[in-house]
N, C-alpha and C positions, 0 to 999 in steps of 0.2 A: 236819151239825150234830150234836155230841154234847153231852149234858147231862153234867157232871161231879158227884161226889158232894157237893161244896160248893154245888150249884145254879147254877154258872157254865156258859156256852156256850162252846164251842169249835168254830171255823169252820176247814174245811181241804178241801182237794179230793183224790179219789183215783179211779183207774180200776177199783178193786176195794174197794168200800166195806166188805163182810163182813170182808175180811182186814185193812184198815186198822182197824177196831174192835177186831178180835182182837189186832192189834199193840199198840195202846193198852192195852188190858187187861191184855196179858202184861207191861205196864212199859216195852216198849221203843219205844213211840211218841214223841210230842213231849213234851219236858220240861215245858213248861207245863200239860200234861195231867197228868202224874204230880203236879204240885204241887197241882193243884186237885181231886184225889181219883179214886180208881180204886174200883169198875169205872165205865166210862162206859156210857151209853145212846145209840144212835142216835135222835135225834129230828125230824131233818129231812134231806131231800136233794132236790135237783135235778139232772135230767139235762141235759146240754150236748153240743152236737154236735161240737165241738173244743176243744183244750187251751186257745186263746186265750180264748175265750167263758168257759171254767170260771174261769180265773184272774181274768178282770175281774168275774165274778159274785162269786167268793170275797171279792174286795177290797171290793165293794160291802158285803156283808153284814158284813164285818169292821168297817166303818166305822160300822155301824148302833150305836146305843144297845141296852143290854140290853133295855129295854121295846120297842123297835121289833122286836128278834128275837123277842121273845115273842109279839108280834102277828103276825109272820110264821108262826111255830109254829101258831097258833090259827087261821090262815086269814083275817085281817083285811088 
């Protein structure tokens, strides 16, 4: 999960997090991230054993409210 300049949180998955953040910050990542403001900062990550699990978890997090995502970031 990255925090954009407008304080919004963007959730996605990647097999190479460092490269994904660099792509976002270069302006070549998701259009939504560009609209929310660059640069982004990586604020949360989870490791999954396989793609299926990662996609399921990504979807769970995307469905969370912003306050629930902030709780996740704070370890609550």
